[in-house]
LODOBA-729570 format. One line per field, with one value per residue (C-alpha): x, y, z. Coordinates in pm, whole numbers, plus 50000, padded with zeros to 5 digits. Each point is the difference from the previous one (the first is absolute). Layout:
BEGIN
x	X_...;
y	Y_...;
z	Z_...;
REM end
This chain:
BEGIN
x	50000_50303_50102_49662_49978_50352_50069_49705_49757_50247_50050_49584_49993_50244_49868_49667_50080_50227_49725_49663_50201_50130_49643_49838_50257_49999_49588_49996_50299_49803_49677_50162_50206_49665_49850_50286_49951_49677_50086_50240_49740_49767_50299_50074_49579_50024_50303_49779_49768_50194_50180_49664_49834_50323_49919_49642_50081_50217_49796_49679_50193_50054_49823_49853_49826_49929_49820_49880_50094_49917_50216_50334_49886_49984_50331_50146_49892_50081_50358_50019_49852_50253_50276_49869_49902_49819_49730_49737_49814_49966_49720_49778_49635_49717_49773_49776_50246_50018_50304_50143_50390_50177_50318_49893_49741_49645_49633_49711_49849_50240_49889_50195_49797_49909_50340_50085_50311_49800_49744_50293_50191_49631_49936_50355_50180_50312_50199_49872_50129_49673_49882_50144_49773_49980_50074_49700_50198_50288_49835_50329_49978_50115_50034_49864_50115_49864_50046_49790_50056_49860_49915_50084_49715_50161_49721_50047_49949_50134_50155_50356_50046_50248_49981_50306_50054_49948_50102_50375_49952_49986_50335_50118_49900_50159_50302_49999_49918_50323_50074_49787_50035_49715_49800_49622_49888_49672_49782_49637_49724_49686_49842_50259_50101_50364_50110_50376_50162_50364_50132_49689_49948_49716_49841_49838_49947_49626_49887_49888_50238_50063_50190_49732_50277_50028_49625_50010_50324_49793_49750_50219_50153_50321_50237_50119_50159_49840_50102_49800_49948_49954_49746_50302_50063_50321_50038_50065_50071_49741_50081_49744_50022_49715_50139_49711_49677_49732_49640_49843_50110_50315_50225_50304_50220_50330_50050_50308_50040_50302_50078_50085_50281_50175_49970_50166_50178_50316_49879_49784_50309_50172_49719_49989_50356_50020_49698_50085_50378_49833_49732_50304_50156_49683_50007_50353_49953_49691_50128_50319_49821_49761_50263_50263_50036_50236_50067_50362_49844_49764_50262_50227_49694_49887_50323_50020_49636_50095_50272_49745_49765_50266_50111_49598_50004_50263_49830_49680_50225_50163_49692_49766_50009_50097_50359_50012_50246_49995_50145_50165_49933_50291_49938_50202_49838_50056_49813_49920_49831_50116_49720_50184_50340_49866_49857_50313_50250_50181_50068_49819_50317_50123_49677_49914_50188_50199_49750_49750_49660_50195_50178_49729_49720_50000_49884_50030_50205_49782_50008_49777_49857_49830_49956_49788_49781_49959_50178_50231_50134_49841_49661_49729_49894_50095_50088_49867_50183_50184_50395_50275_50277_50346_50159_50389_50009_49845_49687_49702_49680_49626_49884_49763_50053_49774_50213_49886_50117_50119_49844_50279_50284_50105_49996_49792_49888_49984_49806_50136_49805_50180_49744_50180_49850_49651_50122_50122_49738_49761_50209_49989_49615_50030_50225_49783_49677_50193_50097_49653_49893_50273_49896_49650_50049_50222_49740_49716_50239_50054_49592_49923_50285_50192_50334_50234_49821_49983_50341_50121_49773_50074_50365_49971_49871_50225_50324_49892_49834_50367_50178_50150_50204_49859_49725_49956_49906_50168_49854_50151_49936_49799_50306_50158_50323_49939_49817_49859_49983_49622_49929_50197_49903_50251_50021_50067_50330_50111_50057_49741_50185_49754_50076_50335_49879_49818_50086_50237_50139_49994_50337_50173_49833_50105_50027_49680_49813_50103_49835_49706_49975_50004_49721_50262_49981_50324_50077_50292_50073_50300_50069_50381_50020_49871_50172_50220_49795_49782_50188_49821_49723_50194_50113_49679_49869_50271_49953_49647_50133_49816_50091_49769_49680_49731_49899_49742_49894_49663_49852_49700_49806_50263_50297_50226_49844_50243_50066_49927_50228_50120_50347_50162_50247_50070_50186_50062_49665_49919_49678_49755_49749_49762_50052_50093_49655_49865_50189_49920_49618_50056_50185_49685_49714_50200_50035_49618_49912_50245_49825_49681_50110_50162_49669_49787_50249_49970_49645_49989_50194_49777_49680_50154_50104_49617_49927_50169_49903_49687_50046_50197_49707_49712_50280_50012_49629_49954_50229_49854_49660_50177_50133_49657_49800_50267_49956_49655_49984_50282_49732_49709_50091_50260_49958_50342_49935_49723_50292_50238_49748_49992_50360_50030_49785_50070_50395_49833_49825_50325_50263_49844_50132_49824_50050_50033_50067_50003_50247_50046_50307_49935_50297_49960_50116_50196_49791_49759_49661_49754_49687_49823_50070_49824_50004_50145_50204_50071_49993_50339_50079_49867_50289_50136_50363_50244_49977_50318_49910_49710_49933_50064_50335_50012_50053_49769_50120_49852_50321_49832_49965_49737_50146_49971_50110_49939_49860_50298_50249_49833_50098_49665_49841_49659_50186_49984_49614_49983_50197_49821_49650_50117_50143_50350_50046_49946_49992_50000_49885_50138_49716_50230_49819_50205_50295_49840_49997_49591_49982_50018_49790_50098_49907_50040_50010_49989_50237_50253_49892_50217_49889_50087_50160_49707_49793_50246_49954_49614_50021_50233_49706_49726_50228_50064_49588_50001_50213_49831_49673_50150_50163_49708_49746_50312_50029_49586_50014_50251_49828_49655_50205_50163_49634_49848_50314_49923_49635_50099_50197_49774_49756_50199_50092_49656_49868_50314_49902_49620_50167_50187_49709_49827_50244_50010_49621_49817_49697_50026_50163_49881_49799_50295_49873_49604_50043_50138_49809_49749_50105_50071_49620_49844_50027_49872_49720;
y	49980_50269_49950_50061_50328_50139_49919_49902_50256_50330_49848_49954_50361_50187_49792_50093_50326_50063_49779_50234_50318_49956_49877_50320_50224_49784_50040_50366_50029_49766_50218_50328_49851_49859_50362_50166_49698_50159_50350_49911_49859_50288_50240_49833_50001_50414_50000_49853_50212_50322_49865_49928_50330_50199_49782_50084_50402_49957_49838_50230_50288_49777_50157_49674_49932_50378_49978_49627_49870_49611_49864_50214_49948_49644_49925_50262_49776_49652_50122_50084_49662_49840_50198_49996_49640_50132_50126_49795_50234_50402_50167_50311_50024_50312_50161_49748_49692_49867_49880_50190_49790_49782_49893_49586_49921_50019_49953_50127_50277_50011_50233_50034_50309_49776_49950_50216_50145_50117_50186_50131_50197_50154_50143_50102_50076_49857_49686_49752_49615_49802_49603_49702_49814_49783_50181_50040_49954_49794_49765_49996_50153_50317_50311_50314_50355_50293_50378_50266_50154_50348_50204_50367_50141_49692_49790_49626_49897_49636_49765_49812_49713_49731_49664_49880_49603_49833_49692_50196_50112_49662_49914_50300_49847_49622_50168_50202_49733_49847_50220_49784_49636_49781_50331_50029_50297_50113_50320_49951_50250_50073_49698_49730_49974_49942_50287_49889_49699_49812_49739_49856_50274_50058_49666_50202_50306_50129_49763_49946_49989_49612_50129_50129_50233_50173_50024_50168_50253_50104_50140_50183_50369_50132_49766_49728_49659_49672_49668_49710_49618_49940_49736_49782_50071_50129_50348_50270_50402_50213_50333_50259_50400_50106_50144_50225_50112_50093_50069_49816_49668_49937_50014_49740_49875_49850_49667_49821_49635_49871_49661_50003_49750_50287_50246_49708_49769_50062_50035_49656_49830_50110_49936_49652_49916_50136_49858_49639_50041_50081_49748_49729_50183_49983_49624_49909_50188_49831_49649_50081_50085_49712_49731_50127_49797_50164_50338_50010_49820_50291_50267_49857_49921_50387_50036_49864_50155_50309_49990_49769_50323_50285_49808_50008_50330_50099_49814_50215_50287_49957_49868_50324_50127_50328_50166_50003_50071_49981_50314_50005_50273_50178_50055_49655_49739_49664_49807_50052_49782_49947_50214_50249_49928_49996_50346_50168_49812_49915_49614_49901_49971_50378_50066_49829_50175_50205_50213_50243_50148_50349_49787_49974_50197_50393_50278_50020_49751_49698_50079_50314_49812_49754_50284_50183_49724_49863_49687_49924_49653_49933_50109_49858_50313_49974_50208_50012_50222_50065_50052_49985_49713_50049_49671_49901_50229_50340_49976_50069_49808_50082_49771_49936_49888_49832_50020_49799_49928_49628_49948_49920_49974_50361_50048_50128_49805_50175_49907_50180_50021_50146_50214_50135_49849_50089_50359_50026_49859_50222_50317_49903_49980_50397_50028_49925_50117_50354_49970_49913_50311_50232_49885_50046_50355_50026_49910_50179_50345_49986_49972_50254_50265_50168_49864_50193_49977_49664_49922_50191_49821_49710_50016_50105_49699_49730_50198_49991_49653_49892_50204_50187_50343_50141_49862_50168_49992_50104_50084_50038_50302_49956_49938_49746_50216_50107_49903_50204_49967_50021_49870_49922_49906_50054_49815_50274_50127_49888_50264_50077_49949_50105_50318_49912_49701_50175_49964_49776_49865_49616_49946_50094_49650_49775_49669_50074_50075_49690_49853_50091_49986_49641_50042_49885_50123_50164_49858_50137_49926_50210_50266_49981_49680_50050_49869_50214_50055_50169_50259_50320_49866_49929_50391_50087_49816_50041_50412_49937_49768_49700_49689_49725_50061_49777_50133_49805_50144_50150_49870_50190_49960_49731_50226_50096_50298_50036_49823_49983_49940_49999_50066_49999_50321_49892_49625_49748_49767_49636_50073_49687_49857_50127_50368_49881_49865_50346_50201_49794_50014_50374_50028_49846_50190_50316_49865_49951_50298_50207_49802_50163_50324_50023_49880_50256_50278_49912_49984_50306_50193_49819_50170_50354_49991_49899_50258_50252_49856_50057_50337_50043_49903_50215_50264_49968_49960_50327_50166_49831_50127_50372_49957_49876_50310_50266_49784_50014_50400_50041_49812_50199_50324_50269_50213_50004_50112_49752_49745_50139_50025_49614_49966_50225_49799_49651_50135_50121_49673_49816_50210_50130_50351_50295_50231_49971_50236_49939_50220_50062_50068_50297_49949_50368_50141_49663_50013_49781_50150_49855_49944_49811_49860_49856_50042_50294_50206_50360_50237_50099_49617_50034_50261_49810_49869_49864_49604_49982_50165_49815_49649_49838_49992_50028_50191_50093_49729_49736_49888_49954_49783_49951_50166_49999_50243_50301_50284_50242_49856_50082_50278_50108_50336_49862_49771_50283_50048_49616_49935_50286_49845_49705_49749_49819_49748_50040_49752_50067_49789_50117_49993_49864_49924_49954_50110_50326_50113_50081_50132_49832_49826_50143_49826_50215_49820_50145_49729_49757_49737_49703_49826_49628_49942_49821_50319_50242_49786_50083_50334_50032_49801_50246_50304_49816_49964_50385_50101_49801_50191_50303_49928_49847_50304_50267_49824_49977_50382_50088_49773_50208_50323_49866_49853_50383_50137_49731_50101_50360_49976_49768_50249_50286_49857_49950_50329_50117_49765_50142_50377_49912_49830_50357_50179_49848_49994_50344_49840_49725_50237_49915_49686_49736_50275_49971_49621_49984_50193_49801_49681_50075_50197_49674_49785_50289_50015;
z	49999_50063_49636_49861_50231_49943_49644_49811_50131_49915_49672_49958_50090_49772_49722_50029_50071_49696_49781_50070_50076_49603_49879_50103_49857_49683_49976_50045_49736_49734_50058_49917_49720_49833_50046_49877_49706_49895_50059_49743_49724_50123_49851_49693_49901_50085_49776_49722_50069_49990_49671_49835_50122_49838_49659_50002_50030_49761_49744_50095_49829_49688_49712_49874_50357_50061_49689_50033_49716_49958_49838_50067_50393_49900_49808_50318_50259_49870_49956_50372_50094_49816_50180_50359_50096_50354_49830_49890_49830_49878_49912_49884_50116_49889_50286_49979_50041_49667_49936_49703_49942_50172_50030_49996_49738_50072_49791_50056_50253_50291_50319_50314_50128_50309_50106_50298_49850_49712_50235_50212_49704_49857_50378_50129_49601_50144_49982_50224_50111_49958_50127_49918_49782_49698_49669_49781_49674_50105_50277_50183_50414_49993_50149_49849_49954_49820_49941_49818_49639_50023_49748_49963_50256_50278_49941_49972_49678_50034_50191_49982_50222_50019_50169_50235_49953_50321_49809_49927_50399_50081_49809_50245_50311_49914_49935_50321_50204_49948_50324_50239_49952_49999_49933_49860_49849_49891_49848_50169_49907_50235_49900_50048_49664_49912_49774_50003_50175_50033_49979_49842_49774_49726_50103_50289_49850_49990_50244_50344_50266_50133_50302_50306_50090_49674_50037_50320_49911_49680_50230_50268_49983_49961_50101_50306_50025_50164_50101_49915_49874_49607_49880_50029_50369_49944_50186_49805_50026_49820_49905_49805_49838_49840_49626_49906_50154_49724_50107_49746_50132_49825_50272_50027_50253_49964_50244_50073_50177_50141_50153_50369_49889_49799_50319_50268_49803_50200_50332_49972_49862_50323_50260_49828_50034_50324_50189_49846_50152_50354_49981_49949_50307_50211_49932_50101_50307_50101_49941_50149_50328_50000_49942_50280_50277_50287_50044_49877_49684_49975_50046_49734_49784_50051_49914_49710_49894_50064_49697_49763_50095_49953_49692_49914_50081_49791_49704_50045_50065_49632_49812_50135_49618_50056_50119_50356_50291_50379_50170_50324_50236_49892_49643_49907_49775_50196_49710_49625_49776_49609_49868_50190_49889_49663_50031_50115_49825_50328_50098_50331_50144_49911_50178_50317_50262_49793_49865_50179_49900_49936_49697_49822_50049_49920_50248_50343_50247_50107_50400_49870_49745_50261_50263_49742_49836_50343_49977_50272_50009_50388_49859_49792_49760_49602_49718_49657_49725_49738_49949_49800_49985_49922_49820_49919_49724_50169_49803_50164_50007_50123_50244_50244_50363_50272_50336_50338_50288_50097_50397_50241_49727_50042_49599_49715_49691_49725_49668_49590_49746_49696_49880_49713_49665_50158_50072_49669_49826_50202_49911_49640_50056_50101_49757_49717_50186_50025_49616_49924_50150_49895_49623_50058_50126_49670_49753_50193_50040_49618_49969_50202_49972_49697_49889_50193_50338_49939_49950_50286_50266_49823_50029_50323_50138_49807_50123_50361_49935_49908_50220_49731_50017_49658_49751_49697_49621_49727_49641_49678_49753_49698_49725_50282_50064_50305_50335_50308_50347_49996_50330_50315_50392_50272_50319_50293_50043_49609_49758_49709_49681_49732_49940_49878_49756_49734_49634_50026_49722_49920_49866_50351_50068_49751_50276_50182_49667_49832_50264_50074_49578_50043_50292_50273_50365_50100_50331_50173_50345_50056_49753_50072_49821_49675_49701_49824_49708_50226_50142_49841_50186_50313_50005_49953_50276_50265_49924_50153_50281_49890_50184_49803_49776_49832_49658_49741_49665_49936_49675_49894_49620_49912_50046_50308_50154_50292_50343_50337_50325_50321_50147_50307_50146_50350_49955_49691_50009_49805_49914_50060_49708_50164_49951_49614_49990_50171_49773_49659_50097_50064_49664_49841_50116_49940_49595_50020_50191_49744_49702_50114_50074_49650_49869_50195_49895_49603_50088_50161_49737_49740_50188_50044_49629_49895_50219_49810_49668_50098_50130_49668_49792_50213_49903_49706_49916_50178_49782_49673_50138_49965_49717_49827_50186_49808_49723_49989_50083_49690_49772_50124_50004_49817_50296_50154_50383_50006_49896_50226_50314_49941_50028_50314_50191_49891_50109_50352_50063_49943_50106_50297_49883_50204_49683_49663_49744_49558_49789_49634_49820_49763_49690_49986_50310_50106_50386_50132_50067_50282_49831_50252_50373_50281_50430_50137_49749_50118_49717_49927_49965_49628_49828_49663_50085_49811_49931_50177_50329_50133_50134_49676_49856_49641_49665_49682_49799_50285_50176_50345_50253_50315_50279_50375_50263_50304_49904_50229_49767_49665_49762_49899_50081_50117_50233_50299_49977_49996_50334_50103_49962_50162_49759_50031_49755_49585_49732_49617_49704_49687_49728_49665_49704_49650_50128_50087_50356_50028_50349_50407_50245_50375_50317_50326_50346_50353_50110_49808_49750_49884_49654_49943_49638_49930_50082_49811_49685_50051_50075_49692_49776_50114_49875_49697_49960_50114_49774_49681_50115_49981_49648_49879_50138_49828_49707_49962_50048_49753_49779_50040_49951_49666_49940_50033_49743_49752_49931_50044_49756_49771_50041_49933_49650_49896_50098_49780_49695_50015_49995_49707_49818_50060_49880_49664_49899_50096_49916_50320_50229_50324_49866_50225_50339_49934_49943_50339_50204_49860_50057_50361_50060_49855_50322_50206_49778;
REM end
């Protein structure tokens, strides 16, 4: 009995304490890891939704989609589906929900007005992540998202939607579930139907969940974990997370189940070995006590059994399944098993009695540790927590410690579980979640903000996430010969270099440019170790105090558009694969954003050009209408004053003049005389002036051009009176016809006026039209005068002939005059 009390009971206590303590810890760690996995799956889907939102936003601006061109839309959607396997379909429906076009073929009339996403887009006029449902065209379980196509007044004229293929998402779950061996993952809707499942895949899609636990998790809200036996009686860990909550009943829950054998595999193996050895020790001890005959024999037998028990206890100690040590009160390690020796890299002989707690565990000395955690070797308290252990090579590993006192032994029993891989896995999961969040933020930022603000915010985010000193974007000039640092983010204390890196010739970076044009990443861990062929690059980088950098090319529209990068100025740094992956994704997003930016700029330029053409067309029509009115005036009358009034009226309407004057050139005097004016004109301004003294510069043979100027500097006799009347600016339009100066049209303004080249051309045309009118009227008047002179000469000739006849014959003298008088008097009678 003494052997049992002194040897077996302490072993059982230590073994049970260690195993059950580790079991509780591993249980909590497994629950945490299961939820982290589901959060990763949720982030993956959120990323898919963001990328599809970005795709739909771009497509809604495509003319074929905006214009509801059925043939062009179907071809575009089909091409996108071929290049985007995660999409089951893309479609466009009118306001009544009738499908206009689709990437997947359909026949007959298909209406989607009863879907939740369609109703929400009509109500909210923005992007909507809709319900999980079976597609009406494809027949596949899908997550539907949609956005409106708005008309010029901001009203919804069509709904553009995309269906995310849950079969593809199922493949994603299958790939990610390898992180948790033996795990089963499913997406279940509110009705308990399986939308995605691994490892069974497509076999269960669309069917009711067979596992009652899945049905229960589908009905629960938000997230949580619980333990339960499955249909086969095996205990499993169940975790669930609601991905979307759609009021229409389309919410979905991600469900995960993991067998407890995966969670407690190491602990259960050590427990079986330890209890087997202790059971054997108990049987031997009882047999010794039963068969003993004399006290001497019993003592010797007890000693023998104690030795056997100690051996068995050591067997238990060696086969716990975890690294285990016994620490004496002063901190010396009295015993260490093989697992501890393997973990630290020392042999047991080098550890036992020679190494102390402080040789392996970082932080406080053993005495302070024992005091702070309440684990005195004389007491019964215990401690569970995390620490780091240092191995033979000096490397540190993260461990979980379970420390307990051995009653009456003056020693501590310490179980050490290596959690480095688990923590590394958690860090990777957290990093991936962080990366997914960053990428979602960046994608969203480029949709909601202008390009420059989106780039600045994204550079700050990836620079901080990667721990860089700078993050920057360089873009090539249009001819590709220069490069500019267009955007830059700097960590606190780092000197910005953007202003100094403008219009830098690409020729100074030959080694750099060659790699960028090949599409390679430039990963420089230590600038000082750059090869000789990169001497120019090294000199420039060292001048900026750069120690290491990471750069990737940015490609837009199939051509190199620039590069994005990170650098460190404090110390050389080996960039990790995750940093390269982050910058590569950033480069791809920037390339797509640049393509959209350039597309929008081209569209904006085209829109401005169209507006300008429309305005020019309207202006030209107005000009033609003015010329037509002047032509009609010229055809309708020969009154020059009426024609010139029409001309000045058109001038006032078109040029916005405050006053106008029409001056005609008198060839006899060589002066311009005012014949018509409008507006408030002082009487002194109507004096005749020389052809080279007015607003119009010219001479009598028509060498004159339209001119503009200030009245204050005009060498004109009437300038003073016009200035006194409040006029400050004048314009002169010469009237030239057949190479001769006919006059001028003068415009007066109270404030400075400017005319474009196109407007000057029209004013010149108007002057030519007026000159033709003046010339035509003058020519008509001259013809009238000539006609009168001819008639008068004809009449005089006839009268002279009649007088001659009268003189020749006295008998008929006066006869011609009498006949003429009678002929004139006859009609009167």
